[in-house]
C-alpha beads as a LAMMPS data file, in Angstrom:
LAMMPS data file: protein, C-alpha beads

199 atoms
198 bonds

1 atom types
1 bond types

-500.0 500.0 xlo xhi
-500.0 500.0 ylo yhi
-500.0 500.0 zlo zhi

Masses

1 110.0

Atoms # bond

1 1 1 114.295 176.876 188.237
2 1 1 111.363 179.221 187.621
3 1 1 111.738 178.575 183.879
4 1 1 111.306 174.836 184.469
5 1 1 108.254 175.396 186.666
6 1 1 106.771 177.729 184.058
7 1 1 107.352 175.145 181.322
8 1 1 105.687 172.411 183.381
9 1 1 102.749 174.698 184.115
10 1 1 102.266 175.356 180.394
11 1 1 102.482 171.646 179.667
12 1 1 99.871 170.909 182.347
13 1 1 97.644 173.607 180.854
14 1 1 97.934 171.955 177.465
15 1 1 96.762 168.628 178.904
16 1 1 93.841 170.347 180.601
17 1 1 92.428 171.477 177.265
18 1 1 89.749 169.352 175.679
19 1 1 90.283 167.112 172.685
20 1 1 88.056 167.649 169.643
21 1 1 84.560 166.376 170.343
22 1 1 85.361 165.633 173.991
23 1 1 84.527 167.176 177.326
24 1 1 87.359 169.074 178.950
25 1 1 89.298 167.439 181.763
26 1 1 92.584 167.627 183.600
27 1 1 95.327 165.011 183.604
28 1 1 97.938 165.540 186.330
29 1 1 101.587 165.027 185.434
30 1 1 104.196 163.010 187.302
31 1 1 107.667 164.258 188.308
32 1 1 108.918 163.653 184.760
33 1 1 106.103 165.710 183.179
34 1 1 104.411 162.591 181.842
35 1 1 100.834 161.409 182.235
36 1 1 101.006 158.470 184.682
37 1 1 99.853 155.162 183.217
38 1 1 96.952 155.033 185.646
39 1 1 95.683 158.307 184.157
40 1 1 95.639 157.307 180.518
41 1 1 91.909 157.685 181.156
42 1 1 91.204 161.095 182.679
43 1 1 87.773 162.443 183.482
44 1 1 86.135 165.779 182.850
45 1 1 82.780 166.150 184.559
46 1 1 80.642 163.124 183.744
47 1 1 82.500 162.465 180.485
48 1 1 85.728 160.576 179.899
49 1 1 88.440 161.227 177.370
50 1 1 91.679 159.481 176.612
51 1 1 95.165 160.807 176.102
52 1 1 96.110 160.143 172.494
53 1 1 99.241 158.227 171.564
54 1 1 101.089 155.163 172.802
55 1 1 99.287 153.127 175.465
56 1 1 101.235 149.846 175.340
57 1 1 104.542 148.477 174.095
58 1 1 105.855 144.941 174.518
59 1 1 109.276 143.784 173.322
60 1 1 109.573 140.508 175.282
61 1 1 109.988 137.949 172.492
62 1 1 107.686 134.905 172.507
63 1 1 107.494 132.060 170.021
64 1 1 105.187 129.186 169.135
65 1 1 105.515 125.897 171.010
66 1 1 105.152 122.705 168.997
67 1 1 102.416 122.092 166.446
68 1 1 99.165 124.015 166.172
69 1 1 98.244 127.620 166.891
70 1 1 99.795 129.334 169.922
71 1 1 99.100 132.679 171.564
72 1 1 102.010 135.099 171.313
73 1 1 101.518 138.640 172.718
74 1 1 98.226 140.047 173.976
75 1 1 96.767 143.169 175.575
76 1 1 93.383 143.841 177.163
77 1 1 91.880 147.058 175.814
78 1 1 89.812 148.507 178.685
79 1 1 86.077 148.782 178.151
80 1 1 84.991 152.169 176.831
81 1 1 88.319 152.985 175.175
82 1 1 86.518 153.309 171.841
83 1 1 83.558 155.141 173.376
84 1 1 82.470 157.230 170.371
85 1 1 81.816 156.184 166.762
86 1 1 84.887 156.929 164.654
87 1 1 87.442 156.407 167.420
88 1 1 90.327 154.180 166.386
89 1 1 93.203 152.143 167.772
90 1 1 96.305 151.133 165.796
91 1 1 98.266 147.989 166.606
92 1 1 101.750 147.457 165.137
93 1 1 103.376 144.047 165.507
94 1 1 106.527 142.391 164.231
95 1 1 108.859 139.460 164.627
96 1 1 110.719 136.736 162.793
97 1 1 110.286 133.263 161.383
98 1 1 112.585 130.293 161.892
99 1 1 114.097 127.874 159.392
100 1 1 113.106 128.084 155.747
101 1 1 110.602 125.510 154.589
102 1 1 108.339 125.896 157.621
103 1 1 104.872 127.016 156.568
104 1 1 103.724 129.522 159.194
105 1 1 100.819 131.902 159.667
106 1 1 100.583 134.920 161.966
107 1 1 97.089 135.992 163.022
108 1 1 95.796 139.100 164.790
109 1 1 92.596 138.886 166.820
110 1 1 90.438 141.803 167.975
111 1 1 88.188 140.021 170.431
112 1 1 86.736 137.190 168.394
113 1 1 87.535 138.622 164.945
114 1 1 90.605 137.222 163.191
115 1 1 92.900 138.847 160.631
116 1 1 95.436 136.786 158.638
117 1 1 98.588 138.895 158.829
118 1 1 101.473 136.802 157.521
119 1 1 101.655 133.650 155.419
120 1 1 105.199 132.573 154.616
121 1 1 107.532 129.603 154.160
122 1 1 110.822 131.493 154.350
123 1 1 113.113 132.479 157.185
124 1 1 113.227 136.196 157.928
125 1 1 111.367 139.114 159.447
126 1 1 107.671 139.992 159.403
127 1 1 105.707 143.114 160.257
128 1 1 102.038 144.052 160.360
129 1 1 99.685 146.863 161.357
130 1 1 95.973 146.792 162.119
131 1 1 93.624 149.763 162.525
132 1 1 90.309 149.197 164.292
133 1 1 87.622 151.907 164.044
134 1 1 84.403 151.856 166.042
135 1 1 81.311 152.175 163.838
136 1 1 78.613 151.629 166.518
137 1 1 78.552 150.596 170.182
138 1 1 78.763 146.953 169.088
139 1 1 80.469 147.016 165.659
140 1 1 83.793 148.030 164.135
141 1 1 85.684 148.200 160.852
142 1 1 89.178 146.732 160.740
143 1 1 91.920 146.958 158.125
144 1 1 95.340 145.350 158.197
145 1 1 98.501 145.311 156.124
146 1 1 101.636 143.250 156.544
147 1 1 104.952 142.409 154.970
148 1 1 107.186 139.345 155.274
149 1 1 110.554 138.321 153.913
150 1 1 110.197 136.038 150.944
151 1 1 113.660 134.765 149.998
152 1 1 114.685 138.316 149.165
153 1 1 111.291 139.286 147.746
154 1 1 108.887 141.052 150.142
155 1 1 105.508 139.337 150.536
156 1 1 102.737 141.941 151.112
157 1 1 99.294 141.113 152.410
158 1 1 96.190 143.091 153.365
159 1 1 92.882 142.237 154.996
160 1 1 89.673 144.090 155.777
161 1 1 86.604 143.105 157.755
162 1 1 83.554 144.318 159.643
163 1 1 83.224 142.793 163.100
164 1 1 81.124 142.834 166.246
165 1 1 82.344 143.528 169.781
166 1 1 80.707 145.240 172.747
167 1 1 82.776 148.416 172.991
168 1 1 81.786 149.087 176.606
169 1 1 83.475 145.846 177.708
170 1 1 87.137 144.821 177.839
171 1 1 88.443 143.532 174.488
172 1 1 91.466 141.259 174.119
173 1 1 93.931 142.199 171.369
174 1 1 96.053 139.174 170.556
175 1 1 98.628 137.855 168.116
176 1 1 98.946 134.122 167.543
177 1 1 101.264 132.049 165.386
178 1 1 100.930 128.639 163.801
179 1 1 103.517 126.230 162.407
180 1 1 101.709 124.145 159.781
181 1 1 104.722 121.986 158.904
182 1 1 105.755 120.174 162.083
183 1 1 106.155 120.597 165.844
184 1 1 109.267 122.792 165.730
185 1 1 109.356 125.451 168.455
186 1 1 109.916 129.112 167.504
187 1 1 109.001 128.642 163.867
188 1 1 107.304 132.012 164.330
189 1 1 108.383 134.534 166.958
190 1 1 106.767 137.820 167.937
191 1 1 109.234 140.457 169.142
192 1 1 107.183 143.640 169.139
193 1 1 103.703 144.939 169.911
194 1 1 102.862 148.635 169.979
195 1 1 99.335 149.980 170.581
196 1 1 98.257 153.587 169.941
197 1 1 95.030 155.519 170.341
198 1 1 94.557 157.642 167.216
199 1 1 91.787 160.026 168.335

Bonds

1 1 1 2
2 1 2 3
3 1 3 4
4 1 4 5
5 1 5 6
6 1 6 7
7 1 7 8
8 1 8 9
9 1 9 10
10 1 10 11
11 1 11 12
12 1 12 13
13 1 13 14
14 1 14 15
15 1 15 16
16 1 16 17
17 1 17 18
18 1 18 19
19 1 19 20
20 1 20 21
21 1 21 22
22 1 22 23
23 1 23 24
24 1 24 25
25 1 25 26
26 1 26 27
27 1 27 28
28 1 28 29
29 1 29 30
30 1 30 31
31 1 31 32
32 1 32 33
33 1 33 34
34 1 34 35
35 1 35 36
36 1 36 37
37 1 37 38
38 1 38 39
39 1 39 40
40 1 40 41
41 1 41 42
42 1 42 43
43 1 43 44
44 1 44 45
45 1 45 46
46 1 46 47
47 1 47 48
48 1 48 49
49 1 49 50
50 1 50 51
51 1 51 52
52 1 52 53
53 1 53 54
54 1 54 55
55 1 55 56
56 1 56 57
57 1 57 58
58 1 58 59
59 1 59 60
60 1 60 61
61 1 61 62
62 1 62 63
63 1 63 64
64 1 64 65
65 1 65 66
66 1 66 67
67 1 67 68
68 1 68 69
69 1 69 70
70 1 70 71
71 1 71 72
72 1 72 73
73 1 73 74
74 1 74 75
75 1 75 76
76 1 76 77
77 1 77 78
78 1 78 79
79 1 79 80
80 1 80 81
81 1 81 82
82 1 82 83
83 1 83 84
84 1 84 85
85 1 85 86
86 1 86 87
87 1 87 88
88 1 88 89
89 1 89 90
90 1 90 91
91 1 91 92
92 1 92 93
93 1 93 94
94 1 94 95
95 1 95 96
96 1 96 97
97 1 97 98
98 1 98 99
99 1 99 100
100 1 100 101
101 1 101 102
102 1 102 103
103 1 103 104
104 1 104 105
105 1 105 106
106 1 106 107
107 1 107 108
108 1 108 109
109 1 109 110
110 1 110 111
111 1 111 112
112 1 112 113
113 1 113 114
114 1 114 115
115 1 115 116
116 1 116 117
117 1 117 118
118 1 118 119
119 1 119 120
120 1 120 121
121 1 121 122
122 1 122 123
123 1 123 124
124 1 124 125
125 1 125 126
126 1 126 127
127 1 127 128
128 1 128 129
129 1 129 130
130 1 130 131
131 1 131 132
132 1 132 133
133 1 133 134
134 1 134 135
135 1 135 136
136 1 136 137
137 1 137 138
138 1 138 139
139 1 139 140
140 1 140 141
141 1 141 142
142 1 142 143
143 1 143 144
144 1 144 145
145 1 145 146
146 1 146 147
147 1 147 148
148 1 148 149
149 1 149 150
150 1 150 151
151 1 151 152
152 1 152 153
153 1 153 154
154 1 154 155
155 1 155 156
156 1 156 157
157 1 157 158
158 1 158 159
159 1 159 160
160 1 160 161
161 1 161 162
162 1 162 163
163 1 163 164
164 1 164 165
165 1 165 166
166 1 166 167
167 1 167 168
168 1 168 169
169 1 169 170
170 1 170 171
171 1 171 172
172 1 172 173
173 1 173 174
174 1 174 175
175 1 175 176
176 1 176 177
177 1 177 178
178 1 178 179
179 1 179 180
180 1 180 181
181 1 181 182
182 1 182 183
183 1 183 184
184 1 184 185
185 1 185 186
186 1 186 187
187 1 187 188
188 1 188 189
189 1 189 190
190 1 190 191
191 1 191 192
192 1 192 193
193 1 193 194
194 1 194 195
195 1 195 196
196 1 196 197
197 1 197 198
198 1 198 199
């Protein structure tokens, strides 16, 4: 038993150490030696730092409804998450497309800035990742890459943009899908969204 307590104490000590470029702070651990979700943001003095790693995962599948663009999965990134220039967040998304012959597009939106992730007319799987890096308190640099089935031939795509968002405010991260061919439901389905803080 003392070995377990000693191990937990060492783990707690590790979390009390400061991250590079950050003020030191202490994050308390729950009974399973994990940082509780309400302490993803832990404070040290008057400064705030974030625990690095996974902050959100969603695997509840959602598809488009009828014609036009439909919201799929979304997450609200709390204001101040990217509180220092150079801080980044990585979003990984994936899903599937319905019957072949349906022209569909998958978009990712960081606030009001849109990335075209997937453009395909074949039935299969799709995957994409986006990295957003703060450049100032109101601007960011975003890059994305994606891959979709293309009748046995992978269809790669990449995008890059500079955007504007107020980093001190909440920012909505969202995936949307559009069926350009007709009003068929579930022509594009999102099955996965994973969000990570990189630094």
